[in-house]
C-alpha atoms as one frame of an Amber mdcrd trajectory, in Angstrom:
protein
 119.018   6.957 -58.557 118.002   6.219 -55.024 118.264   2.704 -53.716 115.079
   0.737 -53.663 114.264   0.014 -50.041 111.790  -2.531 -48.816 110.168  -1.944
 -45.455 108.274  -4.449 -43.398 105.699  -3.078 -41.018 104.809  -4.988 -37.873
 101.101  -5.194 -37.078  99.842  -3.063 -34.207  98.994  -5.015 -31.066  95.323
  -5.518 -30.320  93.914  -4.120 -27.090  92.767  -7.613 -26.063  96.317  -8.956
 -26.541  97.819  -6.173 -24.421  95.261  -6.682 -21.638  95.859 -10.448 -21.661
  99.604  -9.888 -21.448  99.180  -7.485 -18.529  96.916  -9.925 -16.696  99.403
 -12.774 -17.139 102.347 -10.759 -15.788 103.326 -10.953 -12.168 102.604  -7.743
 -10.221 106.247  -6.632  -9.984 107.200  -7.800 -13.470 107.628  -5.189 -16.188
 105.539  -5.762 -19.320 107.549  -5.820 -22.534 104.611  -4.838 -24.723 104.045
  -1.990 -27.081 105.507   1.258 -25.728 103.164   4.068 -24.752 103.994   7.739
 -25.098 103.396   9.815 -21.983 103.467  13.544 -21.364 103.508  15.145 -17.954
 104.549  18.292 -16.145 107.765  18.138 -14.155 109.550  20.572 -11.845 112.222
  22.518 -13.698 114.957  21.561 -11.188 114.153  17.840 -11.483 114.290  18.063
 -15.279 117.619  19.917 -15.220 119.063  17.365 -12.784 117.925  14.551 -15.073
 119.475  16.225 -18.130 122.766  16.848 -16.309 122.927  13.301 -14.942 122.043
  11.823 -18.341 124.739  13.872 -20.056 127.542  12.699 -17.777 126.357   9.082
 -17.516 125.528   8.715 -21.222 121.856   7.981 -20.564 118.742   9.281 -22.247
 115.909  10.890 -20.322 113.799   7.877 -21.250 116.363   5.496 -19.712 116.464
   7.500 -16.482 112.668   7.692 -16.147 112.140   3.992 -16.900 114.817   2.944
 -14.417 113.348   5.274 -11.799 109.873   3.810 -12.291 111.196   0.240 -12.037
 112.968   1.058  -8.780 109.922   2.889  -7.402 107.534  -0.010  -8.057 110.024
  -2.714  -7.051 108.769  -3.063  -3.459 105.174  -1.879  -3.961 102.052  -4.036
  -3.990 100.221  -3.248  -7.218  96.533  -4.016  -7.447  94.940  -3.937 -10.916
  92.237  -1.388 -11.620  88.642  -2.654 -11.870  87.626  -3.797 -15.367  85.031
  -1.020 -15.547  87.769   1.600 -15.195  90.353  -0.261 -17.306  88.005  -0.740
 -20.270  86.699   2.840 -20.208  86.933   4.708 -23.501  89.947   6.943 -23.913
  89.583  10.646 -23.191  91.201  13.070 -25.578  90.868  14.787 -28.884  88.565
  13.329 -31.464  90.295  12.210 -34.659  90.020  14.589 -37.577  87.406  13.598
 -40.135  88.647  12.709 -43.581  87.679  15.322 -46.179  86.320  13.913 -49.391
């Protein structure tokens, strides 16, 4: 028989909580909130360089991208977007309706 496993699920963060956390952070401070998945196009050569570097240094692509972003924004002045733009509804696919 399989072992009985008990899982505890953490509640999802509320949008208001995430926005409050972002507002309270200093401009150059990285927010340690809920992670967000991103997808983007990248030049083939850059991707291959990242894979090669990650292989030899024992880093994941995620680690390399996050470190690169931290270094890029380190000396930049970051102004928050206007509330009208920040609170705009998300653009994307509509969720599938539940069949009854």
